[in-house]
N, C-alpha and C positions, 0 to 999 in steps of 0.2 A: 381500449387501445385507439379505437378509431376516433372516439371524443375528444382523447389528448391530443389526436391528429391535428382534426377540426379548431380547437382551440388555438393551439401554435400558427396551423396557416391563417385564421383569420385576425388572429393579433399582428402578423407578419403585413397581411395585405393593410390591414388599417393602417399602419405606422412606416413611417420609411427607419430602418435600421442599417448602419453603417456596418456592422457585424452581427452575426449569430452564432453563439456558442454552445456546442454540445457538449456534454462529457459523457464518461462510461455508464453502463447500466441501461443504456436506449432502448429498454423491451418494446416499447410502444413505435420507434422510427420504424420507416422503411421507404424504400427508393420511391415509388409514387411520389410520398409528402415532398421527399428533398427536389424533383422532376417538378413541381408544382410550386415551391419557393423561386425557383431558378427563373422558372417563367413568369413570375409575379415582380419578383424585386430584385433589386440589381447589388443585394445583401452580400458581402463576402461571409461565408459558411465555414467556421472553423471545429474541427475535432480535438477535443484533448482524453490524450489514452495510455494507460499504462501497462495494459492487456497485451497478448499475443492475439492477432486477429487469427492467425491460421486457426489455431487450436480453441479460443474461449471464445470467438463472436458467432452467432448465429448464423446463417445463410441469408436470411432477410438483411440484417446489417452488414454482411460482407457486399451486397449489391448497393449498399448506400456510397461505399468508399470510392468510388470516380467520382463524387459529386462533392466533395469537401475540397474547397481551395486550398485550405492546410489544414495538416495533422500534424499535434504535436505531440510526440512520446517522451518517454522518459529512458528505454532501454535501446542501445544502438544494434542489439541483436534481433529487433524487431521491422526494422526501418525495409531490407528486404522482403519480409513478407506484405509488409502494408503497398509496396510498390508493385509486387508482384500480383495484388487482389485489384489494382487500377488506381493508387493512391497520386496525385499528381504534384504533391508539393509535400515533401517531410520533413520537417524539423523538431531534433531531439533537443529538450529542455530536459532540465531538473524539475518534476513535476512535486514541487513543494506542498506542504502541509500547512493549515490550519489559519486561523485568524491572530495577528499577531492582539491586538488586544482581547480576544478570548482567552490565550494562552497564557498572557502575563499575569491577569486576573486570578487566573486558578493558580500558575505556576507560585505567586508570590504567596497565598495562602497554604502550599502545600510543600515547597523543594526544602524548606527546613524539617520536614517530617520522615525521613526515609523511614520507611516500616516495611518496606518489603526488600529483601535481599536480594533475589533475581526474579524476573517477571519475564512472561511474554506474553504478547495480544497479537491474537490473529485466527485464519480461520484453521479448523481441522478437519479437513475432507479426504475424498477421494484423490484431490488436486495438489492434497499437503501430505501424502502419506513420509514423504523421508523428513518433516516438521516431527510426527509422532516417534518416528524411532529416534531422533536426535532429542526430543524432551524425554525419553524413556530412558534413554542411558546416562543421560544428566541424574534424573531422580534416582535411579540404580546405584550410582555413586554417592547419594548423599546430599546433592545440593537441595537446597531450601527453595524450591521454585514455586513460584505461584503462576496461575495459568486462567488466562479469563480467554474466551473461544464465542464462535457463533453458535447458538444453539441448534444448527442445523445439523452438526457435525455430532452428535451423539451417537450414532450407530455405530461411527468409523472409529470413533475414541473408545467402545466397550473391548475392542478387541488388545488395548493397552491399559490394563487396570492400574498403574503405576500413576499412569497420565492421569486417567480418568478421578482418581482418590486428589489430584493436586486441583482442581478445575474450579475455581470461584464461583464463577458464572460467564455473564457476558457483559460487555461494558462499551458504550460508544460514546463520543462528542465528549462536553468538556468531565463528564465521568470518567471518561479514557484518560484522555489528559492530566487530571490528579492522580489517577493509578501509576501513569509514567514518571510522574513527577517526584511521588511517593518512594520511587524505586531507588535502590543503590544502581542496579545493572540491570538494562532490559536488552533481549536476545532477539536478534532481527534474522529470519531465517528465509528467504526470498522463494518464491513459486517457481519450479523449476522449469518453467518457460518465459522466465525473465533470466538469460544467460549472463548480461551483466550488471544487471540490479539498479533499483530506482522504485520502490514501491512507496507509499507514502509514511510507511512505519521509517524508513529509513532518514526521514526529515523532521518528524513529529517527536523522535524520542531526544535529538539534542535540544528541539524548540524548547522540550521538559525539564533541559537541563539534566540530563542522567544518561550516564554512560552506555553508550552502545556498543554491542559485540555484534558484528554481523557477519554475513559469510560471503556478501560480496558490494563492492559499491566503486564506481566509477574512480579512478585518481584526482582527476579534477575538481571531485566533487568535496571530498574530505580526504584528509591525509592520513592514513594508517599510522597508530602509534601515537597519535597530537591530538587529531579530531575525534576517532574511531577506532575502534580494534577491530580487525579481520580476522575470524578464524580459519585454520585450514580443513581441521577434521575434528572429531569427537574428543580426541584427547587435548588436542591444544586448546579446544572451546573450554575444556572443565580444569589446564591448567591457567589459562585468564582469568577466567571465573575468580579461582583460589586465592590465587594473587591481588588482584583488584579488591577483592570483599577486604583483604589482610592489611592494604594499603591503602587508606582513606587520602593522603594527601594527595596519592598519584591519581587515583580514580576524580576526584573534584576537577583535578588541572584537567 
């Protein structure tokens, strides 16, 4: 971490930047580095984040919050948390996902070959037990579910043998885009600390031209029933999957 901090600091000290943009997973960051940057440079420091700072940020990164000039978030429910931790300026934007060129190259080769009926791509661990319960319900009802997840969640999945039996592996980057594009339906279940919705999958799935059924989504981003489907509970999700698997034209629209 110290080496990374020194590299960042020397680059900023050597050159003049208008903006310095940080994104999530900043394990190497601390307030001492941001203080040094503030003294050395007039650059504006920006943070892009789609997580709950209250529940998911380590204390060392919470101390950094007052030093950002602007923090862009994706879920309205997080705004109060950021401000309580000292954020100066919080702006909510949809944090969209993926390079259009990368997506289009993958999709053009994959979208006509829908080999998976229903797909889930995401973490399954102690923060996502509700996902395990929902996926377990669908499999128990006979849904042909294909799951890709993070390898580190193995110890949590073993309590759900049905879910474990449907895990194909882990998938990232272009390979993930290919899986999404080859799926008729992709299920999106947000982490519980995102009360309104706004994870990366919310944007990656429609970018891959597949039907998304999600647990939540702000109304101004996608229209329920036209651009996305929102499920209210397990039975509603099951009914929507059944209907749209059997109505290809509506699913494609």
